[in-house]
Each structure stands twice: as C-alpha cells, then as structure tokens.
N, C-alpha and C positions, 0 to 999 in steps of 0.2 A: 505433507507438512514438513518433512525433512528437506525436500527440495525447496520449498518456499523459504525455510530458514536459511538454507545455503545461499539462495539468491539475495535474500535480505542482507546476509553477511557480506556478499560481494558488493552490494550497493553501498553499505557502510564503508567498506574499504575504498571504493571509488570516491566517496565523499572526503575521506582523509587525504587521498591523493590529490583531489581538487584543491583542498586547503593548502597542501604543501606547494602546489603550483601557483598559488595566488600571489606569492611574493615576487615571483619571476614573471608574472603575467604582464606587467607593464612593458616588458621588453619585446612582447610579441608584436609582429607587424600588423598595422591597421587593416581592417577589412572595409572595402568600398564596393560600389556597384560594379567596378571593373575587375574585382577579384575572381579568380578562377578556382575550380575544384568544388566538389559536391559540398564539403563541409563549410567552406567559406560562403557558398551560395545559401546554405541553410541558415547560417549565423546572420547573414545580411537580411534574409527573408524575415527572420524573427525580429530584427531591429526595425525593419519597415512596418511589420505588423504592429509592434508596440507603438511606434511613432504615429501610425494611422489611427490608433485607438486612444491616443494621449489627450486629445482635445486641448492641447497647449501645455500639458503636464505629463512628463514621462512616467511619474509614479502612478497616475491614473491609468496610463497605457498598460503598465505592467499588471495592475489589478484586473483590468478588463481582459487583457491577453490571457491571464491565468484562468479567469472564469470561462473564457471561450474554450481554452484547451481542456479544462476539466469537464466541461459540458460535452465537448466532442468525444471525450473518453468515457462518458457515462455508460454507454452500452457495454463497453469492455469491463468496467467495474461491476456492473450488474451481472454480467456473465461470471465474473470472479466470485461474487457473493453467492450465486446459485451453485457454482461448482464447489465452493468451500462448504456450503451446507450439505450437499450431497456426499462429499468426502467424509464429513463428520458423521453422517448417518450410516456410512458404510464401514466405519471403524470396527464394530463388533464382528461383521462378516470377514473383514480383513484379518482380524486376530484369529478367527476360526481357521482361515486358510493357513496362517502361519503355524498353527498347531498341527494341521494336517501334513505340512511339509517342514518339519523342524530341522532337517539336515542342513549341514553347511557345505556339502559336496556340490559339484557343478550340476549334477542331474537334479538334485532337490531344489537348488536355486532356480534352475530353468523351469521346473515344474511349477514352482511357486509363482514365478513371473507370468507364465502362461495362464495359470488359474486366476491370477489377479487381473490380467488384461481381459480375460473372459468375463470376469465380474464387472469390470468397468464398462465393457461393451453392453452387457445385459442390462445394467442400470442406467446406461446413457450418460456416463460420467467421463469427462476429459480431465485427467489429473493435472494437466499443464495449463489449462485455461486460467487458473488463478495466478499464474506467474506473469502473464503479459503486462499488467499495469506496473509491476516492479521493473520490467525490462524497458518500458517506455519512458519512465521518469528520468533516468540518468542522462540520456542524450538531450532531453528538453532542458534540464537544469544546466548542463555544461554549455549548450548553445546559447542559452540566455545569459550565462555568466560572461562568455566571450563577447556576446553582442554588447554588453554594457562596458566591457573593457577595451574592445577593439574597434568599435564603430563610433566615429567622432561625434555624430549628432546625439548620441546617448550619454557620452561621457560627462557632460556638464549638467545633466538632469538632477533635479532635487525634488524632494517630496516631504512635506511637514518639516521635521527637525533634522533630516539626514540627507547626505549626498549619495545618490544612487550608485555611483561607481566606487564608493569608499565604504569601509566597514562602519557599522553603527557604533559610534563612540559611547552612546548611552546604554548600549546592550539591550535596548527595549525590544527590537525586532528579533534578535537571537532568543531571548527569553520567550517571546510569544510563539516563535517557531517551535521551540522545545515543548512548550505547554500544549500546543495543539497536536504535536506529534504524540505526546504521551496520552492525550485524550483519545486520539484516534486508535492507537494500539490498545489502550485500556478497554475501550468500548468493544473493539473487535474480540479481544480475549474474553471479555465478560460474557459475550454471547456464544462463545464456543461451547459445544456440548461436552467436550473433554479437554482438560487443560494439562499442560506438562511444564516441567521446569524450564525447558528451552524457550517456550512462549513467554513465560514470566520474565526470564532474563532479558529477552529481546525487547519487551515492553519497557524495561527499566534502562537498558543500555542505549537504545536508539535515541531517546530524547537528550541524553547526555552528549552523545556524539553530535547530534544536530546542533546543540548549544555551542559546543567547542568549535565546530567547523564554521558555523554562522558568524562567530565572533571575528573570524579572519576573512570572510568572503565579502564581496561587494554587497551593499545594503539592498540593491535591487534584487539580488538572488534571495536574500533573506526575506524580502517582501513577498517575492513569488512563493517561497516556501511557506510563509505564514498564511497567506491567502489560500494556497493549495491545501494545506492541512486543515485549515478552518472549514473549507469547502467539504473536505472528506468527513469531518466530524458531523456536519449537517447531513451529508449523504448517508452516513451510517445510521443516524437517527431516523431518517426517512425510510430507507430501503432495508436496513438490517438492524432495526432497533433491538438491542440486547434485552432490554427490560420486557419488551413485547414477546420476544422469543422465549425468555424464561417463564413468563406467565403462561404462554401457550403450552410449553412442556409440562408445567405443573398441572394445568387443566387436563392435559392428555394422561398424565400419570394418575391423577385423581379418578379420571374416567375409567382407566384400566383397573384401578383398585376396586371401584364400585362394581365393575363388570365381574371381576373375580369373586367379590363378595356375593353377588347375586347367584353366580354359578354354585358357590359353596352352599348357599341357602337352599337352592333348588335340589342339590344332591342330598342334603340332609332330609328334606321333605320326602324325597323319593325313597330314601332308606326307611323312614318312619312308616310310610305306607306299606312297605313290604312286611 
C-alpha cells in the first residue's frame, strides 16, 4: 500500500508538471510522419489511431481510442484487483511478522524482508503487480496530450461545445474528470478490508488535483481522462464491487459467529453429560 501511494504521488506530481508545461507547449516542434525518435513515433501513432477511429470527428476518435486502450489494459487491471485483494487478506500475517521482527537494526530489517518475501511466495502474491496500471497511465496521457498539441490534423478538431486542443472554457470536462476520479477512488477505498488515513487523503486530494490540472490542459486530454475514469468506475462495479465484497465479508463473519456458537453449545452439552 505504501508503494502504491508513493507511485500515486509521483503520478500526481507528473500531472502538475504536465500542467506547468502546457503554456509553453505551443512552441514545441510539430510531429509528422517524417519525425524521428521513439517518442515522436509513439505520439504520431496515437494521432493516427485516434484519426482512424474518428469516423469524421476527432472527439469520437478519442473516446473510442480510450475505450480500446482501457479494454486492452483490462487483464492488467484484473491482475491489480486480485493482487490488491490478496495483499489486504495478508495484512494480519504481515503485522504478525512485524511483531516478530520489531528491531530497527540491519539484521532485523533483513530478516523481516526475507520473511515477508517468503510469505508472498507461499501465498502466490506479487506486491508490485498492483502498480503496473499506475505506471502505464502517465505515458499514455502525455503522448495523447502531445498528439493533440503537435500533430496538425488533430489541432483543429472539435467535439460538442469544446475545441480539443484548447482547455474547456466551461469547465464541464474538468468537473466530470474530477467526479469520476473521486468515484473510482471512493469505490476502491470502500471495498478495502482495512482503511488508513493516507488512503482517505489520496481519495480527496486526487480529484482536486485532477480538476486543477484539467482546467489548463487541452480538452482532448480531459475527454480522455473523463472517459477513462468513467470506464474505471464501471470496471470496479463489475469486477470489484465494494458493496458485494462488504456483503460477502458480513456473510462470512456471520457464518464464523454461528460456527463459534455451535461449538460453544456443543461444549456445554458435553460438559452437562459429564
């Protein structure tokens, strides 16, 4: 969880940096089919993909491109969900290990690390698999932003009330992006077995940062963000529904209570017979 929070913090810092660069972005050299370098090729590939999916409207292309990217990443997100669940289930055992190796010296730290890694291996848990989606998102977002800013055939695109290469002057997209960000983080945290202050703070701070950054970014990026986070909300409700998880935990806890009650009654009967 601490690693995930650190990566999320780095992602937020990257977004702020992207926002700061947005004002000087107009001076960046255009990217064309003849541009060289891996990054330029990636940006132009994104632009071509959006254009190919646009059906005459770049906004439609961004929406479909986002859906394609998120669907392609679905196995990765499902792996993240499973890993997060297993990590939550392991928290009691991890705390026991921390009690066994409470020392701050190098030997104690090394022993704790070895015991923790052994526990992960025994339970089949990869603590880093939940971080991959967080690492994939920034390059996709930045490449999309630069495609809208630096590829000529995307610059003049418009969709509904906004121009894709300019910020949304009505702030509708930034607000929607922030709302869906809040919903996705809130649903994720609600389904967590154990909650902490850092998770709560992140769920409140992330939407605010998304809102502030989206106000300065090209509307095409805000559109991508809005659709992407809306997709994630639906994804969570289907694959990691917190209300279903809570109900299952309550049923399991009730079953454990009933089992304990039956054992107590059986012991009392056995004692009376003696």
